[in-house]
C-alpha positions in Angstrom: -18.5 2.4 32.9 -20.4 4.4 35.5 -22.5 7.3 34.6 -22.4 10.2 37.2 -23.9 13.6 37.3 -21.2 16.1 38.4 -20.1 19.6 38.9 -16.9 20.6 37.1 -14.6 22.3 39.7 -11.4 22.7 37.7 -10.4 22.1 34.1 -7.3 22.7 32.0 -4.1 21.4 30.2 -1.0 20.1 31.7 2.5 20.8 30.6 2.6 17.5 28.7 -0.5 18.3 26.7 -3.0 16.3 28.5 -6.4 17.7 29.7 -7.5 17.2 33.3 -10.9 17.8 34.7 -11.9 17.8 38.3 -15.4 16.5 38.9 -17.5 16.5 42.1 -20.5 14.0 42.2 -23.7 15.7 43.0 -24.6 12.7 45.2 -21.4 13.4 47.2 -19.8 10.1 46.5 -16.5 11.6 45.2 -14.4 14.6 44.2 -11.4 14.0 42.2 -9.4 14.6 39.0 -9.9 12.7 35.7 -8.2 12.7 32.4 -10.1 13.5 29.2 -10.2 10.8 26.7 -7.2 11.1 24.5 -8.9 11.4 21.2 -11.4 14.0 22.4 -9.4 16.2 24.7 -10.3 19.5 23.1 -14.0 18.6 22.9 -14.1 17.5 26.6 -12.2 20.6 27.8 -14.8 22.8 25.8 -17.6 20.8 27.4 -16.2 21.2 30.9 -15.6 25.0 30.3 -19.1 25.4 29.1 -20.5 23.8 32.2 -18.2 25.9 34.5 -19.1 29.2 32.8 -22.9 28.5 32.7 -23.3 26.8 36.1 -24.6 23.7 34.4 -23.7 20.2 35.4 -22.2 17.3 33.3 -23.1 13.7 32.8 -19.8 11.8 32.8 -19.1 8.2 31.8 -16.3 7.2 34.1 -14.3 4.1 34.9 -16.3 1.7 37.3 -13.5 2.1 39.9 -13.7 5.9 39.9 -10.0 5.9 40.4 -8.3 9.3 40.5 -6.9 10.3 37.1 -9.0 7.6 35.4 -10.1 8.4 31.8 -13.5 10.1 31.2 -15.1 8.1 28.3 -17.9 10.6 27.5 -18.9 14.0 28.8 -22.2 15.9 28.2 -23.4 19.2 29.5 -26.6 18.6 31.4 -29.4 21.0 32.2 -30.0 20.9 36.0 -33.2 21.8 37.6 -33.2 22.3 41.3 -35.7 20.2 43.3 -39.0 21.9 44.0 
C-alpha cells in the first residue's frame, strides 16, 4: 500500500454502480482513475466530493503498483497549506 497526497480531479458513479475517482499526485508522479473500495463507495465518494468542493487535497492509500483502476483502500480529506 502506498500513501499519496492527491488532488481529486473527477469523481462519480458508473452505470454498473461502481464509484470511480480520478486522482492527481501532488508530486506529479501520476494522474489516473481508481475504484473506491467496494464496502465504502458512498463514503469515499463523499470524501472525494468534499475535497473537490473545498479545494482540499486527499491522502489516499493506493495499491503499490498505482495501476489504473486499482482500488483505493483508504481516503482522507487533508488540509493543505501552501509552502511559504
